[in-house]
C-alpha positions in Angstrom: 49.3 -28.1 32.8 51.8 -29.3 30.2 52.4 -33.0 30.7 53.0 -36.3 28.7 51.1 -39.5 29.5 53.1 -42.7 29.0 51.7 -46.2 29.5 51.2 -49.5 27.8 48.0 -50.3 25.7 45.1 -50.3 28.1 46.9 -48.2 30.7 43.9 -45.7 30.4 45.8 -42.8 28.9 42.9 -41.7 26.8 40.5 -41.8 29.8 42.9 -39.9 32.1 43.5 -37.3 29.5 39.9 -36.7 29.0 39.3 -36.4 32.8 42.3 -34.1 33.1 40.9 -31.6 30.4 38.2 -30.7 32.8 40.8 -29.7 35.5 42.1 -26.5 34.0 40.9 -26.4 30.3 44.2 -28.0 29.0 43.6 -29.9 25.7 44.2 -33.4 25.0 46.5 -34.0 21.9 47.1 -37.3 20.2 49.0 -37.9 17.1 46.1 -40.0 15.7 43.8 -37.0 16.2 46.2 -34.7 14.5 46.7 -37.0 11.6 43.1 -37.4 11.1 42.4 -33.7 11.2 45.1 -32.9 8.8 44.1 -35.5 6.2 40.3 -34.4 6.7 41.3 -30.8 6.0 43.2 -31.7 3.1 46.4 -29.7 4.1 49.8 -30.2 2.4 51.0 -32.2 5.4 47.8 -34.2 5.5 48.1 -35.2 1.8 51.6 -36.1 2.4 50.8 -38.2 5.4 48.0 -39.9 3.6 50.1 -41.3 0.9 52.1 -43.2 3.6 48.9 -44.4 5.4 47.2 -45.5 2.1 50.3 -47.7 1.6 50.1 -49.1 5.2 53.4 -47.4 6.0 54.2 -45.5 9.2 54.1 -41.8 8.8 57.6 -40.3 9.1 58.6 -38.5 12.2 59.5 -35.5 10.1 55.8 -35.2 9.1 54.6 -35.9 12.6 56.6 -33.2 14.3 55.7 -30.5 11.7 52.0 -31.4 12.6 52.8 -31.3 16.3 54.5 -27.9 16.1 51.4 -26.4 14.3 49.1 -28.1 16.8 50.9 -26.8 19.8 50.7 -23.1 18.6 46.9 -23.2 18.1 45.1 -20.9 20.6 43.5 -23.6 22.6 46.9 -24.9 23.7 47.5 -21.7 25.6 45.9 -23.0 28.7 48.0 -26.1 28.6 48.0 -29.6 26.8 48.2 -33.3 27.6 50.1 -35.4 25.2 48.4 -38.8 24.9 50.6 -41.5 23.9 53.3 -39.3 22.2 56.2 -39.5 22.0 56.6 -43.4 21.2 60.3 -43.5 20.7 63.5 -42.0 22.1 64.1 -40.1 18.9 60.6 -38.6 18.9 61.3 -37.6 22.6 64.4 -35.8 21.6 62.7 -34.2 18.6 59.8 -33.0 20.9 62.2 -31.6 23.5 63.9 -29.6 20.7 60.5 -28.5 19.5 59.4 -27.3 23.1 62.6 -25.5 23.6 62.1 -23.6 20.3 58.6 -22.6 21.5 59.8 -21.9 24.9 57.4 -24.3 26.4 58.4 -26.3 29.6 56.8 -29.5 30.6 55.4 -30.0 34.2 56.3 -33.6 34.1 55.9 -36.9 32.3 53.3 -39.2 33.9 54.1 -42.9 33.7 50.9 -44.9 34.2 51.8 -48.4 35.6 49.1 -50.9 35.2 49.4 -54.8 36.0 49.4 -56.8 33.0 46.4 -58.9 33.9 44.4 -55.6 34.4 45.4 -54.4 30.9 44.3 -57.9 29.5 40.9 -57.6 31.2 40.4 -54.0 30.1 41.2 -54.6 26.4 39.6 -58.0 25.8 36.3 -56.7 27.3 36.5 -53.5 25.3 34.1 -52.8 22.3 34.2 -50.1 19.7 31.5 -48.5 17.6 32.1 -49.7 14.1 31.2 -46.3 12.6 34.6 -44.8 11.6 33.2 -41.2 12.3 32.1 -42.2 15.8 34.4 -44.9 17.3 32.7 -44.4 20.8 34.2 -46.9 23.3 32.2 -49.4 25.4 33.1 -52.3 27.8 31.0 -55.4 28.3 31.7 -55.2 31.9 31.6 -51.7 32.8 29.9 -49.8 30.0 27.8 -52.3 27.8 26.3 -51.1 24.6 22.5 -51.5 24.8 21.6 -54.3 22.3 25.1 -54.2 21.0 24.3 -50.8 19.4 26.2 -47.4 19.9 24.1 -44.9 21.9 25.6 -42.1 20.0 25.0 -43.2 16.4 23.2 -46.6 16.4 25.9 -48.5 14.7 27.0 -52.1 15.9 29.7 -52.2 18.4 32.6 -54.6 17.6 35.7 -56.3 19.1 38.6 -54.8 17.2 41.1 -57.3 15.7 44.0 -55.7 17.9 42.0 -56.4 21.0 42.0 -60.2 21.1 44.2 -61.8 23.8 46.8 -62.9 21.3 47.0 -59.4 19.6 47.1 -57.5 23.0 50.0 -59.7 24.3 51.9 -58.9 21.0 51.1 -55.2 21.4 52.3 -55.3 25.1 55.6 -57.1 23.9 56.0 -54.3 21.1 55.5 -51.5 23.8 58.0 -53.2 26.2 60.7 -53.1 23.3 60.0 -49.9 21.7 58.3 -47.5 24.0 59.1 -48.6 27.6 62.7 -47.2 27.1 61.1 -43.7 27.2 60.5 -44.3 30.9 64.2 -44.6 31.6 64.9 -41.6 29.1 62.6 -39.2 31.1 63.6 -40.6 34.5 67.2 -39.5 33.6 65.9 -36.1 32.5 64.4 -35.9 36.1 60.9 -35.2 35.0 59.2 -38.8 35.4 56.6 -39.3 37.9 55.1 -42.8 38.3 51.6 -43.5 38.9 49.8 -46.8 39.6 46.8 -46.5 37.4 44.2 -49.1 38.3 41.4 -46.6 38.6 41.6 -43.8 36.2 39.7 -41.4 38.6 42.2 -42.0 41.4 45.0 -41.6 38.9 43.6 -38.3 37.9 43.5 -37.2 41.5 47.1 -38.1 42.0 48.2 -36.1 39.0 46.2 -33.1 40.1 48.0 -33.4 43.6 51.4 -33.6 41.9 50.6 -30.5 39.7 49.6 -28.5 42.7 52.6 -29.5 44.6 
């Protein structure tokens, strides 16, 4: 499969992407993972990106697209890929379209995960994250509590991230609506958008599989 996952923070994009990788061997790709990989490897692009990140600035689209071009040509992408949370803007979507055209790669569709606002708030305010930067395992005080408040993988304390308080989440949702939600209209006009109500990640995965199988 070759798909893009769109959705607000807390829509379950990461979880859905991970579950879909088991379907046909497609790989999950996020810009965050690519950035961290390039920085760790000390590549020229990684060093350039790190300068922006160290200043607290956004990494320019030109650098992101060069990284994305390299990533999409790696051997593990031959079976397919799931773009998790990218693109985020109309310009990135246009740049990605040009890149895929050059690589002669055709998207199956863009999956728009629709989640009620109250569900997003509940998911994110109850989420906890391993405090170890090298781990970052995700927990939830309702559905997947960390025993004794410690990460099962590395033993570090789990914490509530600053951007997952209710006030911070509402701000993130507003930002998404203003900047990223227009992508839904962009891809709808392109004729490749598919809407999925995503209250249950497992059910969403099944619905996406059915769409892929036609």
